[in-house]
N, C-alpha and C positions, 0 to 999 in steps of 0.2 A: 455543370449543374444547369439544366435547362428550365426555361419558362415554357409553359405549355398553353396551347389554345385547345379548346374543346368545343364539340358540337354534340348536344344530347348526352353529355357525360363522357363521350369518347374523344380521346386525344386526336387532334387533326393536324397539329404542327408543333415543332420544337424550335425554340429561339434561344440564342445565347444571352440576349439582352431582353429586359422587360419591354413588352409592347403594349402601351396603354390602350385599354379597351379591347385588346385582342388576346394577348398572352400575359397575364398578370400572376398566374399560379406558378409557384416555384417548386420543383421536385428534384430529388437527388438523382444522379446518373444511374444508381442501382435500384430505383423504384421499379416495381414489376410492370406498371403500366407504360413507363418509358421504354423499358427493355422490349416489351411486346410491340410497341409502336415501331421501334427501330428495326425489329426483326420481321415485321410484316412486309410482304411483297407489295408491289404497286397495286393500287385499286384498279379493278377492271370495270370500265364504264360501258364498253360496247364490244361486240364481237362481230365477225363477218357472218353473212347469211349461211355460208357453208359450215362454219364452226357451230352456229346456233342449231341448225338442222341436224348435223351429226350428233350433237349432244342430246337433242330430243330423241333421236333414234336410239342411241346407246342407253338412254335412261328409260326407254320403253314408253315415252310420252308422245311420240309423233302422231299417232292416230287420234289420241284424245285431244291434242292441241288442234289438229286439223278439224275435228268435229266442232270444237269450240269456235274456231275462226269461222266456220261455215254458218254459224248462227249469228255472227256479228254483222255490223253495217258494211257497206261496200268499201269504205275507206280502210277499215281494219283488214278486210279481205285482201285489198290491193297491197296494203303495207306488208302483210305477211308474205304474199306471193312475190312481190317485186323489190322489196328492200334489199340493198346490198349490205347494210349494217343493221344490227339490232342493238338498240340503246337500252340499257338496263332500267333506267328510271322514266322511260317514255310512258305516256298514259296507256297505250295499248299493251305494253309489256307488264305494267303494274296490274292492269285488269286481268290479263291472261294468267299471270302467276297467282293472283288472288283466287281466280276460278279453279286453279289446280291445287289450291290449298297450301302454297309455299309460304314459308316464313321469310323474313328478310335475310336471315342467315343462310337459308337454303338457296335463295336467289343468288347471293354472293358466291356460294359454293358452285352453283350451276355455271355462272359466268366464268369463274376462275378455271373450272374444268374445261369449259368450252374454249377458252383462250389458249389452252395447251394443245388443241387439235389442229 
């Protein structure tokens, strides 16, 4: 039976013992949220430039993203062109995904799919 920590309502960790101020909520082992957390794969926070660009191409978004980047400041253009790694929660990425109309769930799915390439 685990104690859980949460962030914005989502389980972020399981602990055998109560962790004061961190994990004070107790759930049963068969709780649906505990099972989902245990079954989830590792969170993907970044992908290589190759993975990111291939996923853009496979999603049919490469041209739209290039057009968006061309309208941004020089630092954003340089970051898109020369970064070796694309970090999901970087300001440039958040702005770009917002411009493309992505939800946070779609961003997670995009990065998970890109990580498999």
